[in-house]
C-alpha positions in Angstrom: 26.0 -30.8 30.1 27.1 -31.6 33.7 26.5 -30.1 37.1 23.6 -28.0 35.9 25.7 -25.9 33.6 24.0 -23.8 31.0 24.5 -24.6 27.3 26.7 -22.2 25.5 23.9 -20.9 23.2 21.8 -20.0 26.3 24.7 -18.6 28.5 23.8 -15.4 30.4 25.7 -12.2 29.7 25.1 -9.1 31.7 21.7 -10.4 32.9 20.4 -11.2 29.4 20.6 -14.2 27.2 23.3 -13.9 24.6 22.3 -13.9 21.0 24.1 -16.9 19.7 27.5 -18.6 20.0 30.1 -16.5 18.2 27.9 -13.5 17.6 29.6 -10.3 18.6 27.5 -7.5 20.2 29.3 -5.1 17.9 27.3 -6.6 15.0 24.0 -5.6 16.7 22.1 -2.5 15.7 19.0 -0.9 17.3 16.5 1.0 15.1 13.7 2.9 16.8 10.8 3.4 14.4 8.0 5.6 15.6 8.8 4.6 19.3 9.1 0.9 18.6 12.6 -0.5 19.0 13.9 -3.2 16.6 17.1 -5.0 17.3 18.9 -6.8 14.4 22.3 -7.5 13.1 24.3 -5.2 10.8 25.0 -8.2 8.6 21.2 -8.6 8.1 20.9 -5.0 7.0 23.8 -5.4 4.6 21.9 -8.2 2.8 20.1 -5.6 0.6 22.7 -3.0 -0.4 22.0 0.6 -1.5 19.1 1.1 0.9 18.6 3.4 3.8 19.0 0.5 6.3 22.1 -0.8 4.7 23.7 2.7 5.0 23.2 2.5 8.8 25.9 -0.2 8.9 28.5 2.4 7.8 30.1 5.1 10.0 27.4 6.1 12.6 29.1 9.3 13.6 28.1 11.1 10.4 24.5 9.8 10.4 22.0 12.4 11.5 19.6 9.6 12.5 22.0 8.2 15.1 21.5 9.2 18.8 24.7 8.6 20.7 22.9 9.0 24.0 20.6 6.0 23.4 22.9 4.2 21.0 20.1 3.8 18.4 18.9 5.1 15.1 15.5 7.0 15.3 13.0 7.3 12.4 9.6 9.0 12.8 7.9 6.5 10.5 5.1 3.9 10.6 6.3 1.1 12.9 3.7 -1.4 11.5 5.0 -1.1 8.0 8.6 -1.3 9.2 7.8 -4.9 10.4 7.4 -5.8 6.8 10.5 -3.9 5.7 12.7 -5.5 8.3 11.3 -8.9 7.6 12.3 -8.4 3.9 15.9 -8.1 5.1 15.7 -11.2 7.2 13.9 -13.5 4.7 14.5 -11.9 1.3 10.7 -11.8 0.7 8.8 -8.5 0.7 5.1 -8.8 1.6 2.7 -6.0 1.8 0.6 -5.5 4.9 -3.1 -6.0 4.4 -4.1 -3.4 7.1 -2.3 -0.5 5.4 -3.5 1.3 2.2 -1.3 1.0 -0.9 -0.2 4.6 -1.1 1.1 4.5 2.5 3.1 1.4 1.8 4.4 2.9 -1.5 5.6 6.0 0.4 7.3 3.9 3.0 9.1 1.7 0.4 10.3 4.9 -1.3 11.6 6.3 2.1 13.5 3.1 2.9 14.9 2.9 -0.7 13.2 -0.4 -1.6 11.9 -1.1 -5.1 8.2 -2.0 -5.2 9.0 -4.6 -7.8 10.4 -6.7 -5.0 6.9 -7.3 -3.6 5.9 -10.9 -3.7 3.4 -12.0 -6.3 0.9 -13.0 -3.6 0.7 -9.4 -2.3 0.9 -7.6 -5.7 -2.8 -7.4 -6.4 -3.6 -6.0 -3.0 -0.8 -3.5 -3.3 -1.8 -2.5 -6.9 -5.5 -2.1 -6.1 -5.3 1.6 -5.3 -3.4 2.4 -8.5 -5.8 0.3 -10.6 -8.7 2.1 -9.1 -7.1 5.5 -9.8 -6.4 4.5 -13.5 -10.0 3.3 -13.9 -11.4 6.5 -12.5 -9.1 8.6 -14.8 -10.5 6.6 -17.7 -14.0 7.3 -16.7 -13.3 11.0 -16.3 -11.8 11.1 -19.8 -14.7 9.1 -21.2 -17.2 11.5 -19.7 -15.4 14.6 -21.0 -16.1 13.3 -24.5 -19.9 13.7 -25.0 -19.9 12.1 -28.5 -20.5 8.6 -27.1 -23.9 6.9 -26.5 -25.0 7.2 -22.9 -26.4 3.7 -22.9 -23.1 2.2 -24.1 -21.2 4.1 -21.5 -23.5 2.8 -18.7 -23.0 -0.8 -20.0 -19.2 -0.3 -20.1 -19.2 1.0 -16.5 -21.3 -1.9 -15.4 -19.0 -4.4 -17.1 -15.8 -2.9 -15.5 -17.3 -3.0 -12.0 -18.8 -6.5 -12.5 -22.4 -5.3 -12.0 -23.9 -6.2 -15.4 -26.9 -8.2 -13.9 -27.7 -5.5 -11.4 -27.6 -2.8 -14.1 -29.9 -4.8 -16.3 -32.4 -5.3 -13.5 -32.4 -1.6 -12.8 -33.1 -0.8 -16.4 -36.5 -2.3 -16.1 -39.5 -0.1 -15.3 -39.2 3.6 -14.8 -35.4 3.5 -14.7 -35.3 2.5 -18.4 -37.4 5.6 -19.4 -35.9 8.1 -17.0 -33.2 9.5 -19.4 -35.8 10.1 -22.2 -38.2 11.8 -19.8 -35.4 14.1 -18.5 -34.6 14.9 -22.1 -38.2 15.8 -22.8 -38.4 18.1 -19.8 -35.0 19.8 -20.3 -35.4 20.5 -24.1 -38.9 21.5 -25.0 -38.0 21.7 -28.8 -36.8 18.2 -29.0 -40.1 16.6 -30.1 -43.9 17.2 -30.4 -44.4 15.6 -26.9 -41.8 17.9 -25.4 -43.6 20.9 -27.0 -46.9 19.8 -25.5 -45.2 19.3 -22.1 -43.7 22.8 -22.4 -47.1 24.4 -23.1 -48.7 22.5 -20.1 -46.0 24.0 -17.8 
């Protein structure tokens, strides 16, 4: 580099730094997601075929998301989640954002045409947490619809699933331990002699 010349990789073109030596501007693509503009290469988007972003690299004239006035594709979607989507195209690793709930990320993956199985193992538990919670609640609902089981066993099972066995045992001491039996006495005056006496006293 002589006479203060600028290296080729930092040469100025039209008032901006060029991307890289040998990179054509026809390879660039601008995607506007929820008002946030992302600029990348078509070759980057082609790295994961059969997805919504890879389809953008094909004929733009027939794409309803393309705005010829601005020269960009516009999607009214969550821009924060799109960071993770675009990063997947760049790195080949799909991470789930920690500040977005699982159902929202699941919906965005479906919109962009990305299989959730591509999520990295480190993010899988966080992503699956909402679905696991829904499945557990569904199990509890089905368990409670069947009244043939023992109430005490059900309470112990619930405490075990939520990891609060010690707290549940402590709560059982004192009045809490006798509360279900007292309710039964008051609700059904024919259940025992004590209940009948209580019913008369009322």
